[in-house]
N, C-alpha and C positions, 0 to 999 in steps of 0.2 A: 047116426053117424058121422052121416055127409052134413051133418047142419055141423058139426062140432069138427069135421078136419077143417073147410071153407076159410071160418073166420084165421086160425089157426096159419096158413099157409095165407093169407092174404097179410098176416104179422108178418112174419117173416121176410115179405117183399118188400114190406114197408120199411124194415127193417135193414134190410140191405140196403137200398137206396138211398137213405140216410149219410148210410156209412162211403159212399162211394162221393164223395166230392172230385171235384173235378185237378189235377197238379195243379202247386200256384208256381207263379213262373219264376225265373231267375229272374232274379236281378240284386244280386248278388257285390258289394265290390271287395268283393277278393278279386286278386289275378288269382286262373288257376285253369290249364287246361280241364277242358269238366266242366259235367255240368253246375253251377256253385248254389252255396245253399243263402238268405237272403238273410240282410244286410242289417243292424238296429240299423232305426229312421235315422238318426244321428248321424252317421255314416253318411247319409245321404247329402248331407245339409250344402249349401254356399258357405266355405271358411275356407278362410287364411291355411288352415290345419286340414282337412277332407283334402285341400289342391294340392298340399304336400305331401299326400300321403299319398292320393292318385299318382303325383309323379311318380314316383320311389315305381310302384308297382309296373309304371308307363319305362320305366328305366330297366328291370329285370325283365320284364316280353321284350325291348327292343336287343339289349345282352345272348338274350337265347335267342331270338332274328338275326345275330350278326355272325352268333358261333353256329346254329345250326345243321346236324352231320348230314341228316336227310330236306328235301324240298321241303317233304312231308310237314317238321318240324317248323319250317320256317313259315309253311300257310300258318300252322297253329299260331306260331308266335304273331306273326303278320294279323291275323287273325282280333287275335287280343288284345294288338295294341291301337290297331282302329276303333274298337270297341269302347275301349276305356276311354277315346275321348272321343265319340259321339255320342255315348248314353240310346237307352233308349226311345230317347223321341229320336233321335237324329238319324240320316241316312245312311246306311252301307247296315248301319248293326242285325249283328246275328248268326246262325252257324254260313262264312264266305263259303268255307270250305267243304261244305256240304258231307261233315262224320257225325253228327247228331249231335255236336255239342254247341257251345256258346263262351269260348274262351274272354273273359274278361268282362263274363253279367254284370250290369249294372246299369241304376234304375236312374241315375243322373250324370248326364258328357262331363267334361271339362269345359266342350263348348254348350252354348245354346241350343232347343232343338228345333227340327223346322217349324214350329212354330214362335218359337221362343219362350220353349221351356227353360224354366231355371239349372243354369248350369254353378261348377262347382271354382269355376274362374269368373268373379263379378266385375262389371262394369266398375265398381268403386272399390276398387279394389289399386294397390297400388299403381303406380304410373308406369313398370315397366309392363304389369301383367296386361293392363289395360293395351299394350299396345306389342309387345309380343307374343303375347299368348290368344288373347282376341281376336289383337290385330286391330283396334278398334271399334266403331260402333258395329253395334250389329240390333239394329230399329230393324233394321227387313231382312231378319234371319234367312228367310229361303233364301235372296237372292244371294245373298252371301254362301248359300252351299252352291246354288245354283253355279257362282263362280268354280265353286271348287270341282266340281264334276263336267264341268269343261275345262279346265285345264287336265284335268284328266283324261276326256277326250283328244285332248290335243295335242298329248305331250308325246317326243317320241323320240327316240335317243340320239337326232340332232338338234332335235330341237324341247331344252327344258322350259316347261310352261309353268313348274310349282314356283319359282324368285316372283309372277308376279301377285301369288298371293301373301295378302300385312301377315297373317296368322301361320307363324311355327308351329301349330299346332295342325291346322289344318295340311298342312304342308308335308306333315309324317304320315296325316290317313290319303295322301294321294304317294305313297312311296309304299306303302303298305295295302293299298291298292293295287296298284304296280307288279306286287310282290304275290297277291290273290289269284294274278292272270299270269302269271311267268310259269313256266315250264323248266326255267333253271335254276341251280340251285344258285348260280353265281352269281347271275342279275339278281338272285332275290335277296342276297347274302354280300350286294353291289349296296341294294334299295336301301339296307336296314343301316347302310352307313352313313347317306345319305341323312336319311333319321334320327340318326344317334346327333349330327349336331344341330339340329333345331331340337329335339328334346334337350339336351345341353343350356341351348339358349332358354327353352323354357324353366328350367328348373334356378340357372341365376337369376330369371326375372323376377320370379319370386323368393329367394332368397337371398339375393344379394342387390340390388333396387341399387342402378346409379344416374336414375335422368334426375 
């Protein structure tokens, strides 16, 4: 009897291990508070249409940020906006407010990653996207992100360091980062108003380039 129980027990253990996989990472291109569902690979590919869709989601996130009735919601919306721009390969990505969720989860950011990973904004896109969204060349992506990190660290209410950044998308990340460190709803909304200006410029760059 013992000889028959042991193989059956081992079979059950094997089946249980086979059905227990690691949870799939949140790599959705859907902007929402909470855990996102994986998006089709086509939505993660650099293209004008995918960039346009991402900017629509960014616009909505910034609107929620501007109109946030509580600081918690302001932080959620700022986290979402930041993640939509930087993408998983970029700096700052993830659960910034510590609520166990990744708002704006995605695998490909508007901007290139730390190691130059592909972005939705392409260097061969229209001249306005290159100038205003990318802010010029990303041949040295680590340096470009370092410039942003330095601008955030040096920012004070009396000295706005973000105009030194040629990328308006990066400036949104800067204002989102300040919001996520803030304990003031008034300040969070004010930072959102600044972010709104840069989102609008990014949208115009894609949709109505005049260069």
